[in-house]
C-alpha angles and dihedrals in degrees: 000000000000096000091055090046089051092053091048094049092048088055094045103039107017131251095280097053131120089238092058092046091052092048092049089052091051091048091052090051091053093047090050092051088050089054093248092134101160092046090055095060098074096054090045092054093045092049091049092050092051093048093049090051092049102039108018126234099310113059134113093241091051090051090050092053093047090051091048090050092051092051091047092052089049092050088053089058099253097124101166093050091051096058099070091051092050093046089051092052092049091050092048095049089049093050093046102042111017128230109331117031116136090239092058093050091051093046091050090051092051092050090049090051093057093043090052091052088053092051096253090132102157094056090040092056092047090053094045091052090048090053091048091052090050093049091050090052092048098045142023116265097261095063131121093237091054090049091050092049091050089052090054093051089050091050096055092041088056091049089053091051099254096127095164091053090046095052091047091055092045094050091051089051093047091052090055094045094050091048093050104030110017128233100291098064130108093236091052088049090052091060092044088052090055093048089051089054092050092048089053091048089052091053098258096126094160092054091043094052092047093052093043091054089054091046091051091049093052093046093050090050097045103032105028128240099287101059124116091234090057088052092051092052093046093049095048092047090047091051093052093045089052089057090047090054096246092131101163096057091037093056092049091052094046091050090050092051095047093048093052093047092048090052093047103036106019129249098287101051119121090237090058089049090055090057092048091052090052090050091047090055090052091049090052090051090052093045097248094134102163092054090045092052093051093050094045092049093050090048094050093046093052093046092053088060090068108015134057118257093249095054113124092236092056087049090051090056091044091053092055091045091049092049092052092047091050091053089050091052099252092131104163094050091044092049092053093052095045094047092049090052097056100084101036092050090063085076094050116118088217116105112234097012094123093044091049091052092049091050090050091050092049091048089050091056091048091052090045092054095250104122092162092060090046090053091049092053092048092048091052091053 
């Protein structure tokens, strides 16, 4: 038990010892793997403070703690605050070890991950490709780190709209994962998840749904029902089944995904908001407008705590809120939200998000008795 080990080492070595710092770091890792993200922050910060006092500002263990802090802040949904910590860890690893240590490649990949989430895709891709080149120099081709780096390149290619390039990278990664780990493994499932997303983006909804079902099955079996990756598979599958009109199964999956994310991340996390927006869209499709409005409003409010008003995810919530308001007859408020969503949604990595918003705006004008405005919106589409 790490908490008991921590108490023992405090007694033996003192609170400001390297042994205590290492144990705190191990405890934070375990809490993170358990999904207890907020609980992990305190031991990370204490470990970092001890290591700085022991080793100064330039030491591998200090860089490790700074990187862990940046990832923890990111996992809590505070993307912009995570970036300076991750840049600092990359710079420190580079200064300490040169061009190709494993720690530097991993730190570069983590920084790219956060930048991609923030929409800084060009820099993210440059960093991901740099990390892939490092991993290929450090390992032979059929290695888990190479597979992971290929996955990352595929991810950012997909975000930039190069779905063919993305699927090529993912398939290369999947081949390595199956060779090394087999089919029933979380890392194999991760790549399958990404391929399902690319297939959906390319318009192959049947192929996407089939692969996402298999991904969800593997994740449930290997990770248990209360893992964030299970929630991601359930939410994506629920979203696609909503679009296919299979509302009963879709609602069950969306509820599962939201419940898991609330338990792992807390009610106000951006990832919880994403699930609520998906559920709000289903409720709109099934004409439960009051429920949809409540969910969309709560999602938008929580997103505005961590993201700027013109972020595409805020706009995605605003679009759902506007659609619900329009159906309830609150046309001026709905119009304001839908118009404000038009430009930010152009950056959304969700196929059809802009088109959906335009349709909602046109439908609003029809319901409001403004057919000329509805025709103008349709003509601009």
